[in-house]
Every structure is written in C-alpha cells, then in structure tokens.
C-alpha positions in Angstrom: 158.4 -25.8 -88.3 154.9 -24.5 -88.0 152.5 -24.1 -90.9 152.4 -20.8 -92.8 149.8 -19.7 -95.3 150.3 -17.6 -98.5 147.8 -16.0 -100.9 149.1 -16.2 -104.4 147.8 -15.4 -107.9 147.2 -12.6 -110.3 145.8 -11.9 -113.7 146.1 -14.6 -116.3 146.2 -14.4 -120.1 143.0 -16.3 -120.4 140.4 -18.2 -118.4 142.5 -21.3 -118.9 144.5 -19.8 -116.0 147.7 -21.4 -117.2 150.0 -18.3 -117.7 150.1 -15.1 -115.6 150.3 -11.8 -117.4 153.7 -10.2 -116.8 153.8 -8.0 -113.8 150.5 -9.2 -112.2 151.8 -12.0 -110.0 151.0 -11.4 -106.4 152.3 -13.1 -103.2 150.8 -12.1 -99.9 152.0 -13.5 -96.6 153.1 -15.4 -94.8 150.2 -15.8 -92.4 150.5 -18.0 -89.3 146.7 -18.3 -89.0 144.6 -19.7 -91.8 141.8 -17.3 -91.0 144.2 -14.3 -91.6 145.1 -15.8 -95.0 141.4 -16.3 -95.7 140.7 -12.6 -94.9 143.5 -11.5 -97.2 142.3 -13.8 -100.0 138.7 -12.4 -99.6 140.0 -8.8 -99.8 141.9 -9.4 -103.1 139.2 -11.7 -104.5 136.5 -8.9 -103.9 138.9 -6.3 -105.3 139.3 -8.2 -108.6 135.9 -9.8 -108.9 135.2 -7.9 -112.1 138.3 -9.3 -113.8 137.3 -12.7 -115.1 141.0 -13.7 -115.7 142.1 -13.0 -112.1 142.5 -15.9 -109.7 144.0 -16.2 -106.2 144.4 -19.1 -103.9 145.6 -19.9 -100.5 148.6 -22.2 -100.2 149.8 -24.0 -97.0 153.5 -24.4 -96.4 155.2 -26.6 -93.8 153.9 -28.9 -91.1 154.1 -29.5 -87.4 156.7 -32.3 -87.5 159.1 -32.7 -84.6 
C-alpha cells in the first residue's frame, strides 16, 4: 500500500479547536503526492485565513510496507 495524504479540518466552536461546528467538516483527497496535499491545504488555509476558528491539517495514511 502506498502513502496517501488528506487535508482535513473545518470551522471549530472556539479557538480551543476541540469541536467542529456542525456542517463545516471538510475532507479533501486523497492525494498521492505530499506536494499536491500541501497545495490543497494552502488554498483552503488562505481562503479561511480571516476565520480565527478555522483549522486544517494534512494527514498521512498508509506506508510502503511489502
């Protein structure tokens, strides 16, 4: 299995970032290349930069085990 990358996040109830607001959760991907995931993350991060309770991150899934 090869590695896949996802961009996940959304708008949270507060800056504690412990509970997403209903309906704001976002999952983007999968991306096979970490640079593609980085570009998607940058796009969504810039689009929500004025929302102090929005947060997105890149998550890696899988590994190159035989």
